[in-house]
PDB file with one MODEL, atoms N, CA, C and O in Angstrom:
MODEL        1
ATOM      1  N   UNK A   1       0.843  -1.184   0.000  1.00  0.00           N
ATOM      2  CA  UNK A   1       0.000   0.000   0.000  1.00  0.00           C
ATOM      3  C   UNK A   1       0.886   1.245   0.000  1.00  0.00           C
ATOM      4  O   UNK A   1       1.892   1.301   0.708  1.00  0.00           O
ATOM      5  N   UNK A   2       0.508   2.231  -0.793  1.00  0.00           N
ATOM      6  CA  UNK A   2       1.282   3.465  -0.849  1.00  0.00           C
ATOM      7  C   UNK A   2       0.685   4.490   0.101  1.00  0.00           C
ATOM      8  O   UNK A   2      -0.523   4.526   0.337  1.00  0.00           O
ATOM      9  N   UNK A   3       1.553   5.304   0.625  1.00  0.00           N
ATOM     10  CA  UNK A   3       1.135   6.373   1.521  1.00  0.00           C
ATOM     11  C   UNK A   3       0.895   7.627   0.697  1.00  0.00           C
ATOM     12  O   UNK A   3       1.753   8.003  -0.101  1.00  0.00           O
ATOM     13  N   UNK A   4      -0.251   8.288   0.869  1.00  0.00           N
ATOM     14  CA  UNK A   4      -0.487   9.521   0.116  1.00  0.00           C
ATOM     15  C   UNK A   4       0.557  10.576   0.461  1.00  0.00           C
ATOM     16  O   UNK A   4       0.962  10.728   1.614  1.00  0.00           O
ATOM     17  N   UNK A   5       0.979  11.295  -0.568  1.00  0.00           N
ATOM     18  CA  UNK A   5       1.977  12.345  -0.367  1.00  0.00           C
ATOM     19  C   UNK A   5       1.252  13.653  -0.069  1.00  0.00           C
ATOM     20  O   UNK A   5       0.452  14.126  -0.877  1.00  0.00           O
ATOM     21  N   UNK A   6       1.530  14.222   1.071  1.00  0.00           N
ATOM     22  CA  UNK A   6       0.907  15.482   1.478  1.00  0.00           C
ATOM     23  C   UNK A   6       1.991  16.543   1.557  1.00  0.00           C
ATOM     24  O   UNK A   6       2.974  16.397   2.283  1.00  0.00           O
ATOM     25  N   UNK A   7       1.797  17.605   0.804  1.00  0.00           N
ATOM     26  CA  UNK A   7       2.735  18.716   0.838  1.00  0.00           C
ATOM     27  C   UNK A   7       2.010  19.915   1.433  1.00  0.00           C
ATOM     28  O   UNK A   7       1.069  20.439   0.836  1.00  0.00           O
ATOM     29  N   UNK A   8       2.443  20.336   2.588  1.00  0.00           N
ATOM     30  CA  UNK A   8       1.763  21.426   3.274  1.00  0.00           C
ATOM     31  C   UNK A   8       2.302  22.790   2.883  1.00  0.00           C
ATOM     32  O   UNK A   8       1.603  23.795   3.011  1.00  0.00           O
ATOM     33  N   UNK A   9       3.536  22.834   2.409  1.00  0.00           N
ATOM     34  CA  UNK A   9       4.148  24.133   2.121  1.00  0.00           C
ATOM     35  C   UNK A   9       3.967  24.492   0.647  1.00  0.00           C
ATOM     36  O   UNK A   9       4.906  24.456  -0.148  1.00  0.00           O
ATOM     37  N   UNK A  10       2.728  24.839   0.315  1.00  0.00           N
ATOM     38  CA  UNK A  10       2.400  25.257  -1.039  1.00  0.00           C
ATOM     39  C   UNK A  10       2.032  26.740  -1.023  1.00  0.00           C
ATOM     40  O   UNK A  10       1.411  27.226  -0.078  1.00  0.00           O
ATOM     41  N   UNK A  11       2.418  27.442  -2.066  1.00  0.00           N
ATOM     42  CA  UNK A  11       2.137  28.872  -2.177  1.00  0.00           C
ATOM     43  C   UNK A  11       1.179  29.112  -3.332  1.00  0.00           C
ATOM     44  O   UNK A  11       1.182  28.375  -4.318  1.00  0.00           O
ATOM     45  N   UNK A  12       0.371  30.134  -3.205  1.00  0.00           N
ATOM     46  CA  UNK A  12      -0.517  30.536  -4.290  1.00  0.00           C
ATOM     47  C   UNK A  12       0.184  31.589  -5.146  1.00  0.00           C
ATOM     48  O   UNK A  12       1.234  32.113  -4.775  1.00  0.00           O
ATOM     49  N   UNK A  13      -0.409  31.884  -6.282  1.00  0.00           N
ATOM     50  CA  UNK A  13       0.117  32.954  -7.131  1.00  0.00           C
ATOM     51  C   UNK A  13       0.102  34.268  -6.355  1.00  0.00           C
ATOM     52  O   UNK A  13       1.047  35.053  -6.441  1.00  0.00           O
ATOM     53  N   UNK A  14      -0.954  34.505  -5.606  1.00  0.00           N
ATOM     54  CA  UNK A  14      -1.019  35.734  -4.800  1.00  0.00           C
ATOM     55  C   UNK A  14       0.096  35.783  -3.757  1.00  0.00           C
ATOM     56  O   UNK A  14       0.662  36.846  -3.504  1.00  0.00           O
ATOM     57  N   UNK A  15       0.413  34.634  -3.150  1.00  0.00           N
ATOM     58  CA  UNK A  15       1.520  34.585  -2.187  1.00  0.00           C
ATOM     59  C   UNK A  15       2.829  35.008  -2.848  1.00  0.00           C
ATOM     60  O   UNK A  15       3.592  35.795  -2.289  1.00  0.00           O
ATOM     61  N   UNK A  16       3.080  34.477  -4.044  1.00  0.00           N
ATOM     62  CA  UNK A  16       4.316  34.788  -4.769  1.00  0.00           C
ATOM     63  C   UNK A  16       4.343  36.268  -5.140  1.00  0.00           C
ATOM     64  O   UNK A  16       5.354  36.944  -4.949  1.00  0.00           O
ATOM     65  N   UNK A  17       3.232  36.763  -5.669  1.00  0.00           N
ATOM     66  CA  UNK A  17       3.171  38.170  -6.084  1.00  0.00           C
ATOM     67  C   UNK A  17       3.376  39.109  -4.898  1.00  0.00           C
ATOM     68  O   UNK A  17       4.053  40.129  -5.024  1.00  0.00           O
ATOM     69  N   UNK A  18       2.804  38.774  -3.766  1.00  0.00           N
ATOM     70  CA  UNK A  18       2.983  39.588  -2.566  1.00  0.00           C
ATOM     71  C   UNK A  18       4.434  39.557  -2.109  1.00  0.00           C
ATOM     72  O   UNK A  18       5.007  40.594  -1.778  1.00  0.00           O
ATOM     73  N   UNK A  19       5.024  38.373  -2.092  1.00  0.00           N
ATOM     74  CA  UNK A  19       6.416  38.236  -1.643  1.00  0.00           C
ATOM     75  C   UNK A  19       7.371  39.028  -2.524  1.00  0.00           C
ATOM     76  O   UNK A  19       8.358  39.580  -2.038  1.00  0.00           O
ATOM     77  N   UNK A  20       7.076  39.084  -3.829  1.00  0.00           N
ATOM     78  CA  UNK A  20       7.970  39.759  -4.771  1.00  0.00           C
ATOM     79  C   UNK A  20       7.528  41.180  -5.109  1.00  0.00           C
ATOM     80  O   UNK A  20       8.223  41.901  -5.824  1.00  0.00           O
ATOM     81  N   UNK A  21       6.358  41.578  -4.586  1.00  0.00           N
ATOM     82  CA  UNK A  21       5.802  42.897  -4.872  1.00  0.00           C
ATOM     83  C   UNK A  21       5.644  43.123  -6.377  1.00  0.00           C
ATOM     84  O   UNK A  21       6.056  44.152  -6.914  1.00  0.00           O
ATOM     85  N   UNK A  22       5.032  42.129  -7.048  1.00  0.00           N
ATOM     86  CA  UNK A  22       4.750  42.234  -8.479  1.00  0.00           C
ATOM     87  C   UNK A  22       3.266  41.969  -8.706  1.00  0.00           C
ATOM     88  O   UNK A  22       2.598  41.356  -7.874  1.00  0.00           O
ATOM     89  N   UNK A  23       2.768  42.434  -9.830  1.00  0.00           N
ATOM     90  CA  UNK A  23       1.372  42.212 -10.195  1.00  0.00           C
ATOM     91  C   UNK A  23       1.179  40.784 -10.709  1.00  0.00           C
ATOM     92  O   UNK A  23       2.120  40.150 -11.186  1.00  0.00           O
ATOM     93  N   UNK A  24      -0.061  40.290 -10.602  1.00  0.00           N
ATOM     94  CA  UNK A  24      -0.383  38.963 -11.146  1.00  0.00           C
ATOM     95  C   UNK A  24      -0.039  38.905 -12.630  1.00  0.00           C
ATOM     96  O   UNK A  24       0.447  37.888 -13.124  1.00  0.00           O
ATOM     97  N   UNK A  25      -0.292  39.990 -13.327  1.00  0.00           N
ATOM     98  CA  UNK A  25       0.001  40.036 -14.763  1.00  0.00           C
ATOM     99  C   UNK A  25       1.485  39.767 -15.018  1.00  0.00           C
ATOM    100  O   UNK A  25       1.837  39.046 -15.951  1.00  0.00           O
ATOM    101  N   UNK A  26       2.342  40.342 -14.195  1.00  0.00           N
ATOM    102  CA  UNK A  26       3.786  40.114 -14.324  1.00  0.00           C
ATOM    103  C   UNK A  26       4.106  38.640 -14.126  1.00  0.00           C
ATOM    104  O   UNK A  26       4.886  38.066 -14.887  1.00  0.00           O
ATOM    105  N   UNK A  27       3.510  38.023 -13.112  1.00  0.00           N
ATOM    106  CA  UNK A  27       3.746  36.600 -12.863  1.00  0.00           C
ATOM    107  C   UNK A  27       3.360  35.771 -14.091  1.00  0.00           C
ATOM    108  O   UNK A  27       4.112  34.890 -14.507  1.00  0.00           O
ATOM    109  N   UNK A  28       2.197  36.051 -14.666  1.00  0.00           N
ATOM    110  CA  UNK A  28       1.746  35.279 -15.826  1.00  0.00           C
ATOM    111  C   UNK A  28       2.590  35.570 -17.065  1.00  0.00           C
ATOM    112  O   UNK A  28       2.757  34.696 -17.915  1.00  0.00           O
ATOM    113  N   UNK A  29       3.122  36.782 -17.176  1.00  0.00           N
ATOM    114  CA  UNK A  29       4.074  37.071 -18.261  1.00  0.00           C
ATOM    115  C   UNK A  29       5.332  36.233 -18.086  1.00  0.00           C
ATOM    116  O   UNK A  29       5.860  35.699 -19.061  1.00  0.00           O
ATOM    117  N   UNK A  30       5.816  36.110 -16.856  1.00  0.00           N
ATOM    118  CA  UNK A  30       6.978  35.252 -16.583  1.00  0.00           C
ATOM    119  C   UNK A  30       6.670  33.813 -16.966  1.00  0.00           C
ATOM    120  O   UNK A  30       7.526  33.121 -17.517  1.00  0.00           O
ATOM    121  N   UNK A  31       5.436  33.348 -16.676  1.00  0.00           N
ATOM    122  CA  UNK A  31       5.056  31.974 -17.045  1.00  0.00           C
ATOM    123  C   UNK A  31       5.104  31.794 -18.553  1.00  0.00           C
ATOM    124  O   UNK A  31       5.575  30.766 -19.039  1.00  0.00           O
ATOM    125  N   UNK A  32       4.621  32.784 -19.301  1.00  0.00           N
ATOM    126  CA  UNK A  32       4.653  32.694 -20.763  1.00  0.00           C
ATOM    127  C   UNK A  32       6.080  32.637 -21.281  1.00  0.00           C
ATOM    128  O   UNK A  32       6.360  31.952 -22.265  1.00  0.00           O
ATOM    129  N   UNK A  33       6.982  33.352 -20.622  1.00  0.00           N
ATOM    130  CA  UNK A  33       8.395  33.375 -21.025  1.00  0.00           C
ATOM    131  C   UNK A  33       9.181  32.209 -20.430  1.00  0.00           C
ATOM    132  O   UNK A  33      10.381  32.082 -20.671  1.00  0.00           O
ATOM    133  N   UNK A  34       8.511  31.364 -19.657  1.00  0.00           N
ATOM    134  CA  UNK A  34       9.133  30.211 -18.992  1.00  0.00           C
ATOM    135  C   UNK A  34      10.233  30.642 -18.026  1.00  0.00           C
ATOM    136  O   UNK A  34      11.265  29.981 -17.914  1.00  0.00           O
ATOM    137  N   UNK A  35      10.005  31.758 -17.329  1.00  0.00           N
ATOM    138  CA  UNK A  35      10.977  32.243 -16.348  1.00  0.00           C
ATOM    139  C   UNK A  35      10.408  32.287 -14.930  1.00  0.00           C
ATOM    140  O   UNK A  35      11.095  32.703 -13.997  1.00  0.00           O
ATOM    141  N   UNK A  36       9.164  31.863 -14.768  1.00  0.00           N
ATOM    142  CA  UNK A  36       8.529  31.827 -13.445  1.00  0.00           C
ATOM    143  C   UNK A  36       8.957  30.566 -12.698  1.00  0.00           C
ATOM    144  O   UNK A  36       9.473  29.629 -13.308  1.00  0.00           O
ATOM    145  N   UNK A  37       8.748  30.538 -11.394  1.00  0.00           N
ATOM    146  CA  UNK A  37       9.036  29.303 -10.659  1.00  0.00           C
ATOM    147  C   UNK A  37       8.113  28.182 -11.140  1.00  0.00           C
ATOM    148  O   UNK A  37       7.015  28.452 -11.626  1.00  0.00           O
ATOM    149  N   UNK A  38       8.554  26.920 -11.007  1.00  0.00           N
ATOM    150  CA  UNK A  38       7.719  25.798 -11.438  1.00  0.00           C
ATOM    151  C   UNK A  38       6.385  25.784 -10.687  1.00  0.00           C
ATOM    152  O   UNK A  38       6.331  25.998  -9.476  1.00  0.00           O
ATOM    153  N   UNK A  39       5.318  25.527 -11.437  1.00  0.00           N
ATOM    154  CA  UNK A  39       3.973  25.532 -10.863  1.00  0.00           C
ATOM    155  C   UNK A  39       3.296  24.181 -11.057  1.00  0.00           C
ATOM    156  O   UNK A  39       3.609  23.432 -11.982  1.00  0.00           O
ATOM    157  N   UNK A  40       2.373  23.898 -10.171  1.00  0.00           N
ATOM    158  CA  UNK A  40       1.488  22.744 -10.301  1.00  0.00           C
ATOM    159  C   UNK A  40       0.102  23.276 -10.622  1.00  0.00           C
ATOM    160  O   UNK A  40      -0.365  24.227  -9.994  1.00  0.00           O
ATOM    161  N   UNK A  41      -0.557  22.664 -11.601  1.00  0.00           N
ATOM    162  CA  UNK A  41      -1.912  23.080 -11.943  1.00  0.00           C
ATOM    163  C   UNK A  41      -2.894  22.103 -11.308  1.00  0.00           C
ATOM    164  O   UNK A  41      -2.870  20.907 -11.598  1.00  0.00           O
ATOM    165  N   UNK A  42      -3.746  22.617 -10.453  1.00  0.00           N
ATOM    166  CA  UNK A  42      -4.743  21.804  -9.769  1.00  0.00           C
ATOM    167  C   UNK A  42      -5.893  21.481 -10.718  1.00  0.00           C
ATOM    168  O   UNK A  42      -6.058  22.160 -11.731  1.00  0.00           O
ATOM    169  N   UNK A  43      -6.695  20.454 -10.411  1.00  0.00           N
ATOM    170  CA  UNK A  43      -7.828  20.106 -11.280  1.00  0.00           C
ATOM    171  C   UNK A  43      -8.806  21.261 -11.513  1.00  0.00           C
ATOM    172  O   UNK A  43      -9.479  21.298 -12.543  1.00  0.00           O
ATOM    173  N   UNK A  44      -8.888  22.193 -10.580  1.00  0.00           N
ATOM    174  CA  UNK A  44      -9.787  23.344 -10.759  1.00  0.00           C
ATOM    175  C   UNK A  44      -9.137  24.473 -11.560  1.00  0.00           C
ATOM    176  O   UNK A  44      -9.747  25.524 -11.760  1.00  0.00           O
ATOM    177  N   UNK A  45      -7.892  24.257 -12.020  1.00  0.00           N
ATOM    178  CA  UNK A  45      -7.208  25.247 -12.848  1.00  0.00           C
ATOM    179  C   UNK A  45      -6.314  26.203 -12.079  1.00  0.00           C
ATOM    180  O   UNK A  45      -5.521  26.926 -12.681  1.00  0.00           O
ATOM    181  N   UNK A  46      -6.430  26.215 -10.766  1.00  0.00           N
ATOM    182  CA  UNK A  46      -5.582  27.108  -9.969  1.00  0.00           C
ATOM    183  C   UNK A  46      -4.150  26.594  -9.931  1.00  0.00           C
ATOM    184  O   UNK A  46      -3.906  25.392 -10.045  1.00  0.00           O
ATOM    185  N   UNK A  47      -3.211  27.513  -9.771  1.00  0.00           N
ATOM    186  CA  UNK A  47      -1.799  27.160  -9.700  1.00  0.00           C
ATOM    187  C   UNK A  47      -1.323  27.171  -8.259  1.00  0.00           C
ATOM    188  O   UNK A  47      -1.788  27.959  -7.436  1.00  0.00           O
ATOM    189  N   UNK A  48      -0.379  26.272  -7.972  1.00  0.00           N
ATOM    190  CA  UNK A  48       0.297  26.260  -6.685  1.00  0.00           C
ATOM    191  C   UNK A  48       1.784  26.090  -6.943  1.00  0.00           C
ATOM    192  O   UNK A  48       2.190  25.448  -7.912  1.00  0.00           O
ATOM    193  N   UNK A  49       2.585  26.668  -6.070  1.00  0.00           N
ATOM    194  CA  UNK A  49       4.041  26.582  -6.174  1.00  0.00           C
ATOM    195  C   UNK A  49       4.547  25.982  -4.871  1.00  0.00           C
ATOM    196  O   UNK A  49       4.235  26.475  -3.787  1.00  0.00           O
ATOM    197  N   UNK A  50       5.330  24.915  -4.985  1.00  0.00           N
ATOM    198  CA  UNK A  50       5.941  24.343  -3.781  1.00  0.00           C
ATOM    199  C   UNK A  50       6.920  25.367  -3.218  1.00  0.00           C
ATOM    200  O   UNK A  50       7.679  25.982  -3.967  1.00  0.00           O
ATOM    201  N   UNK A  51       6.902  25.548  -1.913  1.00  0.00           N
ATOM    202  CA  UNK A  51       7.799  26.517  -1.274  1.00  0.00           C
ATOM    203  C   UNK A  51       9.253  26.199  -1.589  1.00  0.00           C
ATOM    204  O   UNK A  51      10.049  27.111  -1.812  1.00  0.00           O
ATOM    205  N   UNK A  52       9.608  24.921  -1.609  1.00  0.00           N
ATOM    206  CA  UNK A  52      10.989  24.533  -1.911  1.00  0.00           C
ATOM    207  C   UNK A  52      11.355  24.917  -3.350  1.00  0.00           C
ATOM    208  O   UNK A  52      12.489  25.323  -3.606  1.00  0.00           O
ATOM    209  N   UNK A  53      10.410  24.793  -4.293  1.00  0.00           N
ATOM    210  CA  UNK A  53      10.672  25.202  -5.679  1.00  0.00           C
ATOM    211  C   UNK A  53      10.832  26.716  -5.786  1.00  0.00           C
ATOM    212  O   UNK A  53      11.665  27.206  -6.548  1.00  0.00           O
ATOM    213  N   UNK A  54      10.031  27.451  -5.021  1.00  0.00           N
ATOM    214  CA  UNK A  54      10.154  28.905  -5.016  1.00  0.00           C
ATOM    215  C   UNK A  54      11.518  29.321  -4.472  1.00  0.00           C
ATOM    216  O   UNK A  54      12.172  30.204  -5.028  1.00  0.00           O
ATOM    217  N   UNK A  55      11.945  28.681  -3.382  1.00  0.00           N
ATOM    218  CA  UNK A  55      13.260  28.988  -2.800  1.00  0.00           C
ATOM    219  C   UNK A  55      14.382  28.689  -3.787  1.00  0.00           C
ATOM    220  O   UNK A  55      15.309  29.487  -3.930  1.00  0.00           O
ATOM    221  N   UNK A  56      14.309  27.551  -4.467  1.00  0.00           N
ATOM    222  CA  UNK A  56      15.331  27.202  -5.464  1.00  0.00           C
ATOM    223  C   UNK A  56      15.331  28.199  -6.615  1.00  0.00           C
ATOM    224  O   UNK A  56      16.389  28.603  -7.096  1.00  0.00           O
ATOM    225  N   UNK A  57      14.138  28.593  -7.053  1.00  0.00           N
ATOM    226  CA  UNK A  57      14.020  29.554  -8.140  1.00  0.00           C
ATOM    227  C   UNK A  57      14.651  30.889  -7.732  1.00  0.00           C
ATOM    228  O   UNK A  57      15.387  31.496  -8.511  1.00  0.00           O
ATOM    229  N   UNK A  58      14.362  31.338  -6.516  1.00  0.00           N
ATOM    230  CA  UNK A  58      14.952  32.587  -6.028  1.00  0.00           C
ATOM    231  C   UNK A  58      16.472  32.486  -5.983  1.00  0.00           C
ATOM    232  O   UNK A  58      17.167  33.426  -6.371  1.00  0.00           O
ATOM    233  N   UNK A  59      16.995  31.352  -5.512  1.00  0.00           N
ATOM    234  CA  UNK A  59      18.444  31.153  -5.442  1.00  0.00           C
ATOM    235  C   UNK A  59      19.085  31.146  -6.825  1.00  0.00           C
ATOM    236  O   UNK A  59      20.258  31.488  -6.973  1.00  0.00           O
ATOM    237  N   UNK A  60      18.308  30.755  -7.841  1.00  0.00           N
ATOM    238  CA  UNK A  60      18.860  30.660  -9.195  1.00  0.00           C
ATOM    239  C   UNK A  60      18.945  32.013  -9.900  1.00  0.00           C
ATOM    240  O   UNK A  60      19.621  32.138 -10.921  1.00  0.00           O
ATOM    241  N   UNK A  61      18.270  33.018  -9.365  1.00  0.00           N
ATOM    242  CA  UNK A  61      18.280  34.335 -10.002  1.00  0.00           C
ATOM    243  C   UNK A  61      19.642  34.986  -9.825  1.00  0.00           C
ATOM    244  O   UNK A  61      20.273  34.870  -8.774  1.00  0.00           O
ATOM    245  N   UNK A  62      20.074  35.660 -10.853  1.00  0.00           N
ATOM    246  CA  UNK A  62      21.372  36.336 -10.799  1.00  0.00           C
ATOM    247  C   UNK A  62      21.213  37.701 -10.149  1.00  0.00           C
ATOM    248  O   UNK A  62      20.243  38.419 -10.394  1.00  0.00           O
ATOM    249  N   UNK A  63      22.165  38.033  -9.335  1.00  0.00           N
ATOM    250  CA  UNK A  63      22.164  39.345  -8.702  1.00  0.00           C
ATOM    251  C   UNK A  63      22.717  40.357  -9.698  1.00  0.00           C
ATOM    252  O   UNK A  63      23.770  40.144 -10.298  1.00  0.00           O
ATOM    253  N   UNK A  64      22.000  41.447  -9.865  1.00  0.00           N
ATOM    254  CA  UNK A  64      22.396  42.486 -10.812  1.00  0.00           C
ATOM    255  C   UNK A  64      22.864  43.709 -10.033  1.00  0.00           C
ATOM    256  O   UNK A  64      22.322  44.026  -8.974  1.00  0.00           O
ATOM    257  N   UNK A  65      23.864  44.384 -10.559  1.00  0.00           N
ATOM    258  CA  UNK A  65      24.312  45.621  -9.952  1.00  0.00           C
ATOM    259  C   UNK A  65      25.574  45.500  -9.139  1.00  0.00           C
ATOM    260  O   UNK A  65      25.945  46.437  -8.432  1.00  0.00           O
ATOM    261  N   UNK A  66      26.236  44.381  -9.221  1.00  0.00           N
ATOM    262  CA  UNK A  66      27.496  44.244  -8.487  1.00  0.00           C
ATOM    263  C   UNK A  66      28.652  44.245  -9.436  1.00  0.00           C
ATOM    264  O   UNK A  66      29.802  44.139  -9.010  1.00  0.00           O
TER     265      UNK A  66
ENDMDL
END
């Protein structure tokens, strides 16, 4: 028997936009350009981002201005 996988640390698009201080439109533009953090699409069409994927995505961004 397999154990169901439960991931509690999931973020919404609004969570990401708030954390980065960007508009939802900006987030979806990043998705179109394939530069947004990896997302999971739920059966109802809503997106969720694993917190660990968001952290990895943030770490992968290059620092500009140095």
